[in-house]
C-alpha positions as a LaTeX table, in Angstrom:
\begin{tabular}{lrrr}
\hline
Residue & $x$ (\AA) & $y$ (\AA) & $z$ (\AA) \\
\hline
Unk1 & 4.51 & 13.74 & $-12.36$ \\
Unk2 & 7.11 & 15.99 & $-10.80$ \\
Unk3 & 5.71 & 18.90 & $-8.80$ \\
Unk4 & 7.88 & 21.21 & $-10.91$ \\
Unk5 & 5.76 & 20.47 & $-14.00$ \\
Unk6 & 2.34 & 19.51 & $-12.58$ \\
Unk7 & 1.03 & 23.10 & $-12.64$ \\
Unk8 & 2.45 & 23.96 & $-16.07$ \\
Unk9 & 0.10 & 25.43 & $-18.67$ \\
Unk10 & $-0.34$ & 22.62 & $-21.20$ \\
Unk11 & $-1.29$ & 23.64 & $-24.73$ \\
Unk12 & $-2.89$ & 26.96 & $-25.47$ \\
Unk13 & $-1.02$ & 26.73 & $-28.78$ \\
Unk14 & 2.41 & 27.69 & $-27.35$ \\
Unk15 & 4.28 & 29.65 & $-24.70$ \\
Unk16 & 5.10 & 32.22 & $-27.37$ \\
Unk17 & 1.41 & 33.11 & $-27.65$ \\
Unk18 & 0.98 & 33.09 & $-23.88$ \\
Unk19 & 3.86 & 35.57 & $-23.77$ \\
Unk20 & 2.83 & 37.86 & $-26.63$ \\
Unk21 & $-0.93$ & 37.33 & $-26.82$ \\
Unk22 & $-3.23$ & 35.78 & $-29.40$ \\
Unk23 & $-3.83$ & 37.96 & $-32.47$ \\
Unk24 & $-7.19$ & 39.45 & $-33.35$ \\
Unk25 & $-8.66$ & 37.35 & $-36.15$ \\
Unk26 & $-8.76$ & 38.75 & $-39.66$ \\
Unk27 & $-11.93$ & 38.40 & $-41.71$ \\
Unk28 & $-12.61$ & 35.05 & $-43.40$ \\
Unk29 & $-13.20$ & 34.75 & $-47.12$ \\
Unk30 & $-16.61$ & 36.20 & $-47.94$ \\
Unk31 & $-17.36$ & 34.24 & $-51.13$ \\
Unk32 & $-15.86$ & 33.42 & $-54.50$ \\
Unk33 & $-12.93$ & 35.65 & $-55.41$ \\
Unk34 & $-10.09$ & 36.03 & $-57.88$ \\
Unk35 & $-6.42$ & 36.93 & $-57.57$ \\
Unk36 & $-3.19$ & 36.74 & $-59.52$ \\
Unk37 & $-1.59$ & 34.52 & $-56.86$ \\
Unk38 & $-3.34$ & 32.66 & $-54.06$ \\
Unk39 & $-1.19$ & 31.35 & $-51.22$ \\
Unk40 & $-2.53$ & 28.58 & $-49.02$ \\
Unk41 & $-1.12$ & 28.82 & $-45.50$ \\
Unk42 & $-0.37$ & 31.82 & $-43.34$ \\
Unk43 & 2.83 & 30.63 & $-41.72$ \\
Unk44 & 6.39 & 31.69 & $-42.45$ \\
Unk45 & 6.48 & 30.18 & $-45.95$ \\
Unk46 & 3.23 & 31.72 & $-47.11$ \\
Unk47 & 3.84 & 35.13 & $-45.56$ \\
Unk48 & 7.43 & 35.40 & $-46.77$ \\
Unk49 & 6.29 & 34.40 & $-50.28$ \\
Unk50 & 3.61 & 37.08 & $-50.25$ \\
Unk51 & 6.08 & 39.63 & $-48.91$ \\
Unk52 & 8.74 & 39.09 & $-51.56$ \\
Unk53 & 6.31 & 38.66 & $-54.47$ \\
Unk54 & 4.43 & 41.86 & $-53.66$ \\
Unk55 & 7.68 & 43.79 & $-53.30$ \\
Unk56 & 8.98 & 42.47 & $-56.61$ \\
Unk57 & 5.74 & 42.95 & $-58.58$ \\
Unk58 & 3.60 & 45.52 & $-56.73$ \\
Unk59 & 0.64 & 45.28 & $-59.11$ \\
Unk60 & 0.06 & 41.59 & $-58.33$ \\
Unk61 & $-3.19$ & 40.80 & $-56.52$ \\
Unk62 & $-2.10$ & 38.33 & $-53.85$ \\
Unk63 & $-4.42$ & 36.55 & $-51.43$ \\
Unk64 & $-3.33$ & 34.46 & $-48.45$ \\
Unk65 & $-5.78$ & 31.89 & $-47.06$ \\
Unk66 & $-5.18$ & 30.61 & $-43.52$ \\
Unk67 & $-7.28$ & 27.96 & $-41.74$ \\
Unk68 & $-7.02$ & 29.50 & $-38.23$ \\
Unk69 & $-4.79$ & 32.55 & $-37.87$ \\
Unk70 & $-1.34$ & 33.43 & $-39.18$ \\
Unk71 & 1.26 & 31.52 & $-37.20$ \\
Unk72 & $-1.18$ & 28.96 & $-35.78$ \\
Unk73 & 0.99 & 26.05 & $-36.93$ \\
Unk74 & 4.72 & 25.45 & $-36.63$ \\
Unk75 & 5.49 & 29.14 & $-37.24$ \\
Unk76 & 4.04 & 29.97 & $-33.83$ \\
Unk77 & 5.17 & 26.88 & $-31.95$ \\
Unk78 & 8.79 & 26.24 & $-32.93$ \\
Unk79 & 11.95 & 26.51 & $-30.86$ \\
Unk80 & 13.00 & 29.88 & $-32.28$ \\
Unk81 & 16.09 & 28.53 & $-34.07$ \\
Unk82 & 16.86 & 30.85 & $-36.97$ \\
Unk83 & 19.81 & 28.88 & $-38.31$ \\
Unk84 & 21.47 & 27.60 & $-41.46$ \\
Unk85 & 20.50 & 23.94 & $-41.35$ \\
Unk86 & 18.62 & 22.53 & $-44.32$ \\
Unk87 & 17.04 & 19.12 & $-44.73$ \\
Unk88 & 18.43 & 16.98 & $-47.53$ \\
Unk89 & 21.74 & 18.67 & $-48.27$ \\
Unk90 & 23.72 & 15.41 & $-48.33$ \\
Unk91 & 21.24 & 13.79 & $-50.67$ \\
Unk92 & 21.37 & 16.80 & $-52.98$ \\
Unk93 & 25.15 & 16.49 & $-53.03$ \\
Unk94 & 24.79 & 12.88 & $-54.21$ \\
Unk95 & 22.18 & 13.77 & $-56.82$ \\
Unk96 & 23.60 & 17.02 & $-58.18$ \\
Unk97 & 27.23 & 17.13 & $-57.09$ \\
Unk98 & 29.06 & 18.59 & $-54.14$ \\
Unk99 & 29.30 & 22.13 & $-55.52$ \\
Unk100 & 25.53 & 22.34 & $-55.99$ \\
Unk101 & 25.04 & 21.44 & $-52.35$ \\
Unk102 & 27.66 & 24.01 & $-51.33$ \\
Unk103 & 25.66 & 26.67 & $-53.18$ \\
Unk104 & 22.56 & 25.59 & $-51.28$ \\
Unk105 & 24.42 & 25.80 & $-47.97$ \\
Unk106 & 25.81 & 29.24 & $-48.75$ \\
Unk107 & 22.30 & 30.43 & $-49.57$ \\
Unk108 & 21.15 & 29.14 & $-46.18$ \\
Unk109 & 24.01 & 30.91 & $-44.41$ \\
Unk110 & 22.94 & 34.17 & $-46.04$ \\
Unk111 & 19.29 & 33.55 & $-45.18$ \\
Unk112 & 19.90 & 33.96 & $-41.45$ \\
Unk113 & 21.08 & 37.52 & $-42.06$ \\
Unk114 & 18.27 & 38.17 & $-44.56$ \\
Unk115 & 15.59 & 37.48 & $-41.94$ \\
Unk116 & 17.38 & 39.73 & $-39.46$ \\
Unk117 & 17.66 & 42.44 & $-42.15$ \\
Unk118 & 13.94 & 42.40 & $-42.97$ \\
Unk119 & 12.89 & 42.52 & $-39.32$ \\
Unk120 & 15.05 & 45.62 & $-38.87$ \\
Unk121 & 13.91 & 47.22 & $-42.14$ \\
Unk122 & 10.23 & 46.67 & $-41.31$ \\
Unk123 & 10.74 & 47.91 & $-37.78$ \\
Unk124 & 9.43 & 45.01 & $-35.73$ \\
Unk125 & 11.12 & 43.44 & $-32.71$ \\
Unk126 & 11.29 & 39.65 & $-33.05$ \\
Unk127 & 13.49 & 39.08 & $-30.00$ \\
Unk128 & 16.45 & 38.30 & $-32.24$ \\
Unk129 & 19.90 & 37.70 & $-30.79$ \\
Unk130 & 22.55 & 36.38 & $-33.18$ \\
Unk131 & 24.65 & 34.23 & $-30.89$ \\
Unk132 & 25.15 & 31.35 & $-33.32$ \\
Unk133 & 24.39 & 27.68 & $-32.75$ \\
Unk134 & 26.26 & 25.48 & $-30.27$ \\
Unk135 & 25.81 & 21.71 & $-30.58$ \\
Unk136 & 27.25 & 19.59 & $-27.78$ \\
Unk137 & 28.35 & 15.99 & $-27.35$ \\
Unk138 & 27.94 & 14.23 & $-24.00$ \\
Unk139 & 29.08 & 10.67 & $-24.76$ \\
Unk140 & 32.01 & 9.17 & $-26.69$ \\
Unk141 & 29.75 & 8.14 & $-29.57$ \\
Unk142 & 28.17 & 11.60 & $-29.70$ \\
Unk143 & 31.65 & 13.14 & $-29.78$ \\
Unk144 & 32.60 & 10.96 & $-32.73$ \\
Unk145 & 29.45 & 12.04 & $-34.57$ \\
Unk146 & 30.07 & 15.66 & $-33.64$ \\
Unk147 & 33.59 & 15.62 & $-35.08$ \\
Unk148 & 32.29 & 14.00 & $-38.25$ \\
Unk149 & 29.50 & 16.58 & $-38.45$ \\
Unk150 & 31.98 & 19.42 & $-37.92$ \\
Unk151 & 34.22 & 18.12 & $-40.71$ \\
Unk152 & 31.21 & 17.82 & $-43.06$ \\
Unk153 & 30.16 & 21.40 & $-42.38$ \\
Unk154 & 33.65 & 22.63 & $-43.17$ \\
Unk155 & 33.56 & 20.64 & $-46.40$ \\
Unk156 & 30.34 & 22.43 & $-47.35$ \\
Unk157 & 31.96 & 25.83 & $-47.00$ \\
Unk158 & 31.54 & 26.81 & $-43.34$ \\
Unk159 & 35.03 & 28.22 & $-42.82$ \\
Unk160 & 33.95 & 30.16 & $-39.72$ \\
Unk161 & 32.75 & 27.14 & $-37.74$ \\
Unk162 & 34.69 & 26.26 & $-34.58$ \\
Unk163 & 35.30 & 22.99 & $-32.72$ \\
Unk164 & 35.65 & 23.04 & $-28.93$ \\
Unk165 & 36.92 & 20.53 & $-26.40$ \\
Unk166 & 35.27 & 20.00 & $-23.01$ \\
Unk167 & 37.01 & 22.95 & $-21.37$ \\
Unk168 & 36.15 & 25.47 & $-24.07$ \\
Unk169 & 32.59 & 24.15 & $-24.21$ \\
Unk170 & 32.21 & 24.77 & $-20.48$ \\
Unk171 & 33.48 & 28.31 & $-20.95$ \\
Unk172 & 30.48 & 28.99 & $-23.20$ \\
Unk173 & 27.84 & 26.95 & $-21.40$ \\
Unk174 & 28.01 & 24.55 & $-18.47$ \\
Unk175 & 26.30 & 21.43 & $-19.85$ \\
Unk176 & 26.80 & 18.44 & $-17.57$ \\
Unk177 & 29.11 & 15.76 & $-19.00$ \\
Unk178 & 29.80 & 17.75 & $-22.16$ \\
Unk179 & 32.94 & 16.41 & $-23.83$ \\
Unk180 & 32.98 & 18.70 & $-26.85$ \\
Unk181 & 30.94 & 20.99 & $-29.07$ \\
Unk182 & 30.83 & 22.72 & $-32.43$ \\
Unk183 & 29.71 & 26.30 & $-32.99$ \\
Unk184 & 28.62 & 28.21 & $-36.05$ \\
Unk185 & 27.90 & 31.94 & $-36.20$ \\
Unk186 & 25.10 & 31.32 & $-38.70$ \\
Unk187 & 22.28 & 31.18 & $-36.20$ \\
Unk188 & 20.12 & 33.36 & $-34.00$ \\
Unk189 & 17.51 & 33.11 & $-31.30$ \\
Unk190 & 14.12 & 34.51 & $-32.25$ \\
Unk191 & 10.70 & 34.87 & $-30.64$ \\
Unk192 & 8.65 & 32.92 & $-33.22$ \\
Unk193 & 5.33 & 34.66 & $-32.64$ \\
Unk194 & 6.79 & 38.17 & $-32.71$ \\
Unk195 & 8.43 & 37.24 & $-36.01$ \\
Unk196 & 5.23 & 35.91 & $-37.59$ \\
Unk197 & 3.11 & 38.82 & $-36.30$ \\
Unk198 & 5.58 & 41.38 & $-37.58$ \\
Unk199 & 5.78 & 39.66 & $-40.93$ \\
Unk200 & 1.99 & 39.43 & $-41.30$ \\
Unk201 & 1.65 & 43.14 & $-40.56$ \\
Unk202 & 4.36 & 43.97 & $-43.11$ \\
Unk203 & 2.59 & 41.83 & $-45.72$ \\
Unk204 & $-0.73$ & 43.59 & $-45.15$ \\
Unk205 & 0.96 & 46.98 & $-45.30$ \\
Unk206 & 2.17 & 46.10 & $-48.80$ \\
Unk207 & $-1.43$ & 45.51 & $-49.89$ \\
Unk208 & $-1.70$ & 41.73 & $-49.68$ \\
Unk209 & $-5.13$ & 40.36 & $-48.69$ \\
Unk210 & $-5.11$ & 37.88 & $-45.79$ \\
Unk211 & $-8.21$ & 35.82 & $-44.97$ \\
Unk212 & $-8.06$ & 33.89 & $-41.70$ \\
Unk213 & $-10.52$ & 31.30 & $-40.34$ \\
Unk214 & $-10.63$ & 30.03 & $-43.93$ \\
Unk215 & $-9.58$ & 26.39 & $-44.29$ \\
Unk216 & $-8.68$ & 25.28 & $-47.79$ \\
Unk217 & $-10.03$ & 21.79 & $-48.43$ \\
Unk218 & $-8.74$ & 21.24 & $-51.94$ \\
Unk219 & $-6.13$ & 22.71 & $-54.25$ \\
Unk220 & $-6.38$ & 22.19 & $-57.98$ \\
Unk221 & $-5.05$ & 24.14 & $-60.97$ \\
Unk222 & $-6.20$ & 27.76 & $-60.72$ \\
Unk223 & $-8.49$ & 26.99 & $-57.76$ \\
Unk224 & $-8.21$ & 27.06 & $-53.96$ \\
Unk225 & $-11.44$ & 25.62 & $-52.59$ \\
Unk226 & $-12.80$ & 26.61 & $-49.17$ \\
Unk227 & $-16.18$ & 26.15 & $-47.41$ \\
Unk228 & $-16.88$ & 29.86 & $-48.01$ \\
Unk229 & $-16.03$ & 30.09 & $-51.68$ \\
Unk230 & $-13.30$ & 29.40 & $-54.21$ \\
Unk231 & $-10.43$ & 31.72 & $-54.99$ \\
Unk232 & $-9.37$ & 31.48 & $-58.63$ \\
Unk233 & $-5.84$ & 32.47 & $-59.65$ \\
Unk234 & $-3.27$ & 31.53 & $-62.31$ \\
Unk235 & $-0.92$ & 30.52 & $-59.49$ \\
Unk236 & $-1.90$ & 28.53 & $-56.41$ \\
Unk237 & 0.98 & 28.05 & $-53.97$ \\
Unk238 & 0.72 & 25.41 & $-51.24$ \\
Unk239 & 2.58 & 26.55 & $-48.11$ \\
Unk240 & 0.98 & 24.23 & $-45.55$ \\
Unk241 & 4.03 & 22.30 & $-44.24$ \\
Unk242 & 2.92 & 19.96 & $-41.40$ \\
Unk243 & $-0.78$ & 20.44 & $-42.18$ \\
Unk244 & $-0.48$ & 19.32 & $-45.81$ \\
Unk245 & $-2.04$ & 15.91 & $-45.08$ \\
Unk246 & $-5.39$ & 17.64 & $-44.40$ \\
Unk247 & $-5.73$ & 18.62 & $-48.07$ \\
Unk248 & $-7.59$ & 16.42 & $-50.53$ \\
Unk249 & $-5.14$ & 14.12 & $-52.34$ \\
Unk250 & $-2.18$ & 15.05 & $-50.12$ \\
Unk251 & $-2.64$ & 12.59 & $-47.27$ \\
Unk252 & 0.67 & 10.80 & $-47.89$ \\
Unk253 & 2.72 & 13.71 & $-49.26$ \\
Unk254 & 4.45 & 14.91 & $-46.08$ \\
Unk255 & 4.23 & 13.21 & $-42.73$ \\
Unk256 & 3.19 & 15.54 & $-39.86$ \\
Unk257 & 5.94 & 14.79 & $-37.32$ \\
Unk258 & 5.14 & 15.88 & $-33.79$ \\
Unk259 & 7.62 & 17.87 & $-31.72$ \\
Unk260 & 7.09 & 19.09 & $-28.16$ \\
Unk261 & 8.50 & 21.88 & $-26.02$ \\
Unk262 & 8.63 & 23.21 & $-22.49$ \\
Unk263 & 9.45 & 26.67 & $-21.14$ \\
Unk264 & 10.73 & 27.21 & $-17.62$ \\
Unk265 & 9.97 & 30.03 & $-15.26$ \\
Unk266 & 12.43 & 32.94 & $-15.57$ \\
Unk267 & 15.78 & 31.98 & $-14.04$ \\
Unk268 & 17.45 & 34.07 & $-11.35$ \\
Unk269 & 20.86 & 35.67 & $-11.84$ \\
Unk270 & 22.37 & 32.97 & $-9.61$ \\
Unk271 & 20.80 & 30.21 & $-11.69$ \\
Unk272 & 22.10 & 31.75 & $-14.91$ \\
Unk273 & 25.54 & 31.97 & $-13.35$ \\
Unk274 & 25.41 & 28.24 & $-12.66$ \\
Unk275 & 24.48 & 27.59 & $-16.30$ \\
Unk276 & 26.55 & 30.16 & $-18.17$ \\
Unk277 & 25.07 & 30.70 & $-21.62$ \\
Unk278 & 26.12 & 34.34 & $-21.75$ \\
Unk279 & 26.39 & 34.19 & $-25.54$ \\
Unk280 & 22.71 & 33.19 & $-25.86$ \\
Unk281 & 23.54 & 30.64 & $-28.52$ \\
Unk282 & 20.80 & 28.27 & $-29.58$ \\
Unk283 & 21.72 & 24.90 & $-28.07$ \\
Unk284 & 21.45 & 21.40 & $-29.50$ \\
Unk285 & 23.03 & 18.01 & $-29.02$ \\
Unk286 & 24.20 & 15.01 & $-31.02$ \\
Unk287 & 21.75 & 12.45 & $-29.64$ \\
Unk288 & 19.75 & 10.45 & $-32.15$ \\
Unk289 & 16.52 & 11.73 & $-30.56$ \\
Unk290 & 17.98 & 15.20 & $-30.29$ \\
Unk291 & 17.02 & 18.21 & $-28.19$ \\
Unk292 & 17.01 & 21.90 & $-29.05$ \\
Unk293 & 16.88 & 24.88 & $-26.72$ \\
Unk294 & 17.23 & 28.63 & $-26.43$ \\
Unk295 & 17.72 & 31.22 & $-23.71$ \\
Unk296 & 14.68 & 33.43 & $-24.19$ \\
Unk297 & 14.70 & 37.20 & $-24.15$ \\
Unk298 & 12.89 & 37.20 & $-20.79$ \\
Unk299 & 15.36 & 34.83 & $-19.14$ \\
Unk300 & 13.75 & 31.39 & $-19.48$ \\
Unk301 & 14.95 & 28.17 & $-21.08$ \\
Unk302 & 12.71 & 26.90 & $-23.87$ \\
Unk303 & 13.62 & 23.30 & $-24.71$ \\
Unk304 & 12.18 & 20.81 & $-27.16$ \\
Unk305 & 12.44 & 17.29 & $-28.49$ \\
Unk306 & 10.40 & 14.38 & $-29.75$ \\
Unk307 & 7.61 & 13.05 & $-27.55$ \\
Unk308 & 4.96 & 11.01 & $-29.36$ \\
Unk309 & 6.46 & 11.45 & $-32.82$ \\
Unk310 & 3.40 & 10.77 & $-34.95$ \\
Unk311 & $-0.37$ & 10.42 & $-34.62$ \\
Unk312 & $-2.16$ & 7.64 & $-36.51$ \\
Unk313 & $-3.65$ & 8.73 & $-39.80$ \\
Unk314 & $-1.52$ & 11.88 & $-40.01$ \\
Unk315 & $-3.75$ & 13.62 & $-37.48$ \\
Unk316 & $-2.69$ & 17.00 & $-36.13$ \\
Unk317 & $-3.55$ & 18.49 & $-32.75$ \\
Unk318 & $-5.84$ & 21.45 & $-32.21$ \\
Unk319 & $-4.33$ & 23.43 & $-29.36$ \\
Unk320 & $-0.80$ & 22.15 & $-28.77$ \\
Unk321 & $-1.64$ & 20.00 & $-25.76$ \\
Unk322 & 1.17 & 17.61 & $-24.85$ \\
Unk323 & 1.09 & 14.25 & $-23.07$ \\
Unk324 & 2.20 & 14.51 & $-19.41$ \\
Unk325 & 4.89 & 11.86 & $-19.88$ \\
Unk326 & 6.40 & 13.93 & $-22.70$ \\
Unk327 & 6.49 & 17.00 & $-20.49$ \\
Unk328 & 8.25 & 15.00 & $-17.79$ \\
Unk329 & 10.71 & 13.54 & $-20.30$ \\
Unk330 & 11.64 & 17.02 & $-21.52$ \\
Unk331 & 12.10 & 18.22 & $-17.94$ \\
Unk332 & 14.46 & 15.27 & $-17.36$ \\
Unk333 & 16.50 & 16.35 & $-20.40$ \\
Unk334 & 16.66 & 19.87 & $-18.98$ \\
Unk335 & 17.87 & 18.67 & $-15.58$ \\
Unk336 & 20.28 & 16.20 & $-17.22$ \\
Unk337 & 21.90 & 19.08 & $-19.06$ \\
Unk338 & 21.75 & 21.48 & $-16.11$ \\
Unk339 & 21.57 & 19.60 & $-12.76$ \\
Unk340 & 21.64 & 22.89 & $-10.86$ \\
Unk341 & 18.15 & 23.61 & $-12.23$ \\
Unk342 & 16.52 & 20.54 & $-10.69$ \\
Unk343 & 14.04 & 22.67 & $-8.77$ \\
Unk344 & 13.14 & 25.06 & $-11.57$ \\
Unk345 & 9.45 & 25.07 & $-12.47$ \\
Unk346 & 8.21 & 24.31 & $-15.96$ \\
Unk347 & 5.56 & 26.94 & $-16.69$ \\
Unk348 & 4.39 & 25.94 & $-20.16$ \\
Unk349 & 4.33 & 22.88 & $-22.42$ \\
Unk350 & 3.10 & 22.57 & $-25.99$ \\
Unk351 & 3.41 & 20.59 & $-29.22$ \\
Unk352 & 3.19 & 21.12 & $-32.96$ \\
Unk353 & 3.79 & 19.32 & $-36.23$ \\
Unk354 & 6.47 & 19.76 & $-38.86$ \\
Unk355 & 6.50 & 18.40 & $-42.40$ \\
Unk356 & 8.67 & 15.38 & $-43.20$ \\
Unk357 & 9.02 & 14.11 & $-46.79$ \\
Unk358 & 9.75 & 10.42 & $-47.33$ \\
Unk359 & 13.38 & 11.16 & $-48.21$ \\
Unk360 & 13.79 & 13.95 & $-45.57$ \\
Unk361 & 14.53 & 16.55 & $-48.28$ \\
Unk362 & 13.09 & 20.07 & $-48.23$ \\
Unk363 & 11.83 & 21.15 & $-51.67$ \\
Unk364 & 10.55 & 24.10 & $-53.71$ \\
Unk365 & 8.56 & 23.54 & $-56.88$ \\
Unk366 & 6.44 & 25.39 & $-59.43$ \\
Unk367 & 4.69 & 23.26 & $-62.04$ \\
Unk368 & 4.61 & 25.54 & $-65.07$ \\
Unk369 & 1.88 & 23.51 & $-66.80$ \\
Unk370 & $-0.63$ & 23.85 & $-63.97$ \\
Unk371 & 0.48 & 26.94 & $-62.05$ \\
Unk372 & 0.62 & 24.89 & $-58.85$ \\
Unk373 & 3.57 & 25.49 & $-56.59$ \\
Unk374 & 4.68 & 24.38 & $-53.16$ \\
Unk375 & 7.47 & 24.60 & $-50.65$ \\
Unk376 & 8.17 & 22.80 & $-47.41$ \\
Unk377 & 9.24 & 19.50 & $-45.93$ \\
Unk378 & 11.69 & 21.36 & $-43.73$ \\
Unk379 & 12.01 & 18.57 & $-41.12$ \\
Unk380 & 12.30 & 21.04 & $-38.27$ \\
Unk381 & 14.62 & 23.58 & $-39.91$ \\
Unk382 & 11.89 & 25.82 & $-41.24$ \\
Unk383 & 12.40 & 29.13 & $-39.45$ \\
Unk384 & 15.14 & 30.15 & $-41.86$ \\
Unk385 & 14.50 & 27.69 & $-44.69$ \\
Unk386 & 10.99 & 29.09 & $-45.21$ \\
Unk387 & 12.54 & 32.44 & $-46.11$ \\
Unk388 & 14.85 & 30.94 & $-48.73$ \\
Unk389 & 11.97 & 28.86 & $-50.09$ \\
Unk390 & 9.78 & 31.96 & $-50.37$ \\
Unk391 & 12.37 & 33.96 & $-52.28$ \\
Unk392 & 12.79 & 30.99 & $-54.59$ \\
Unk393 & 9.02 & 30.70 & $-55.17$ \\
Unk394 & 9.01 & 34.43 & $-55.95$ \\
Unk395 & 11.65 & 33.95 & $-58.63$ \\
Unk396 & 9.91 & 30.90 & $-60.10$ \\
Unk397 & 6.60 & 32.76 & $-60.40$ \\
Unk398 & 8.34 & 35.76 & $-61.96$ \\
Unk399 & 10.04 & 33.55 & $-64.54$ \\
Unk400 & 6.81 & 31.79 & $-65.45$ \\
Unk401 & 4.82 & 35.01 & $-65.72$ \\
Unk402 & 7.43 & 36.73 & $-67.85$ \\
Unk403 & 8.39 & 39.16 & $-65.09$ \\
Unk404 & 11.85 & 37.73 & $-64.43$ \\
Unk405 & 14.69 & 35.44 & $-65.48$ \\
Unk406 & 16.53 & 32.53 & $-63.93$ \\
Unk407 & 18.42 & 33.38 & $-60.78$ \\
Unk408 & 20.96 & 31.78 & $-58.48$ \\
Unk409 & 18.05 & 30.69 & $-56.29$ \\
Unk410 & 16.11 & 28.97 & $-59.07$ \\
Unk411 & 19.23 & 26.98 & $-59.96$ \\
Unk412 & 19.63 & 25.53 & $-56.46$ \\
Unk413 & 19.39 & 21.72 & $-56.33$ \\
Unk414 & 16.23 & 21.51 & $-54.20$ \\
Unk415 & 14.13 & 23.22 & $-56.88$ \\
Unk416 & 11.78 & 20.73 & $-58.56$ \\
Unk417 & 12.94 & 17.76 & $-56.47$ \\
Unk418 & 10.44 & 14.89 & $-56.56$ \\
Unk419 & 9.72 & 12.73 & $-53.50$ \\
Unk420 & 7.76 & 9.50 & $-53.31$ \\
Unk421 & 4.76 & 9.29 & $-51.01$ \\
Unk422 & 4.75 & 7.82 & $-47.51$ \\
Unk423 & 3.46 & 4.30 & $-46.96$ \\
Unk424 & $-0.25$ & 3.85 & $-46.16$ \\
Unk425 & $-1.48$ & 3.16 & $-42.65$ \\
Unk426 & $-0.86$ & 1.23 & $-40.48$ \\
Unk427 & 2.63 & 0.87 & $-41.96$ \\
Unk428 & 3.30 & 4.58 & $-41.58$ \\
Unk429 & 2.42 & 4.63 & $-37.87$ \\
Unk430 & 4.28 & 1.39 & $-37.10$ \\
Unk431 & 7.34 & 2.53 & $-39.02$ \\
Unk432 & 7.69 & 5.96 & $-37.43$ \\
Unk433 & 7.08 & 4.73 & $-33.89$ \\
Unk434 & 9.47 & 1.84 & $-34.44$ \\
Unk435 & 12.18 & 4.16 & $-35.73$ \\
Unk436 & 11.97 & 6.53 & $-32.79$ \\
Unk437 & 11.90 & 3.65 & $-30.34$ \\
Unk438 & 15.16 & 2.52 & $-31.96$ \\
Unk439 & 16.65 & 6.03 & $-31.66$ \\
Unk440 & 15.75 & 6.31 & $-27.99$ \\
Unk441 & 17.14 & 2.85 & $-27.30$ \\
Unk442 & 20.34 & 3.80 & $-29.12$ \\
Unk443 & 20.71 & 6.94 & $-26.99$ \\
Unk444 & 20.25 & 4.90 & $-23.79$ \\
Unk445 & 22.83 & 2.37 & $-24.89$ \\
Unk446 & 25.36 & 5.02 & $-25.93$ \\
Unk447 & 25.03 & 6.83 & $-22.61$ \\
Unk448 & 26.14 & 3.69 & $-20.76$ \\
Unk449 & 29.06 & 2.58 & $-22.92$ \\
Unk450 & 32.55 & 4.01 & $-23.51$ \\
Unk451 & 32.43 & 3.03 & $-27.16$ \\
Unk452 & 32.77 & 5.82 & $-29.69$ \\
Unk453 & 30.80 & 3.86 & $-32.28$ \\
Unk454 & 27.22 & 4.86 & $-32.96$ \\
Unk455 & 24.61 & 2.30 & $-32.04$ \\
Unk456 & 23.87 & $-0.19$ & $-34.80$ \\
Unk457 & 20.13 & 0.23 & $-34.12$ \\
Unk458 & 20.37 & 3.92 & $-34.96$ \\
Unk459 & 22.36 & 3.28 & $-38.12$ \\
Unk460 & 19.75 & 0.79 & $-39.31$ \\
Unk461 & 16.95 & 3.21 & $-38.42$ \\
Unk462 & 18.64 & 5.95 & $-40.45$ \\
Unk463 & 18.79 & 3.74 & $-43.52$ \\
Unk464 & 15.17 & 2.61 & $-43.20$ \\
Unk465 & 13.83 & 6.08 & $-42.57$ \\
Unk466 & 15.65 & 7.63 & $-45.52$ \\
Unk467 & 17.48 & 10.17 & $-43.34$ \\
Unk468 & 20.86 & 9.02 & $-44.70$ \\
\hline
\end{tabular}
């Protein structure tokens, strides 16, 4: 392993917690209890849902149950991309028409500003900088995909998106071999842990009860079952995202896809000058096995991508520890993008899981016959999508309880969408690992050919996986 990563802190949940500190644990559930709404999962989805529901109907007794502590999962480990991407938009366009998908996209555009608004209104600093999202192409085939992607985004209503050639890309950020990029203003960098801590505090201040160290083992109508007692409520909302497979009967609902990250040491002024990045955009690329990065508030680069994409049997990690070869692979991506940073030390590495439905479509649902609701399957776009999902769950609960009427959010095409289950093991493990092997092979091939055509292996993998 490179000396620049050998002494990196590996795991410890995430760099974000190393930077901001682990929270003091809230009390676990003390026995059987009752509520009007019980929310399972103390990440972004669960906390936002509690926040908006309690604001809308202050007399509601709302309880949040979290297996470890709020933000332990993807909400405290992600790349800090608060942006307008949403999983499944193209499929929703096919199922419900183009205009329905445009409405969904517009709602996502607005969601970025909604999160920023709430952080300001509640008075917590989440390290937010709204610099937009810049996605770069570094090969002819990536450039072709980027131009197609740019045209699609315009077709879905993003009139303020911009397309850059190599020169204009370099003026924003000096990515080696970049031949073009596309930028949208609908994105911001955030510090994920500061966001989740601020949100949890705001939720408690409203009068919501949060029990941590309380794993829910089973959800059934009007019951959330834990080792310490059962919480009974007319509405039980599952907001467990990548940890959904741990629940009884949910093993094949959403696949827990693994994603890994590294954070460098703080860069010097000279190093930043060699990189550019003055706009502090979040940065991505058009590779099949894509990367994502941000310039942190304290002057580091935090960069992520797929390492080992999936653990057999839908297992999830405990502390975010990442395989050494994944850490090295991410460092190679960093240096490939920014050769001038070859000697920069990687100070932290970590991993986490995100929820992937079989058709790669994020969904929000409330079953009015049982009172069971859920939201998730964000496929890595959850920092903003969780907020939109939560406001939608709020409206659905209000409608069902006679406290509200149909809204623009409840009419969005992802509401009530049904997804088939993932294949049983070992097919699930073989399929996911095979797909990502094909994506990595496609990226290697495209980097060594002048062809603008995407690799056939990647196109086949997309069809098999259900991504397109």
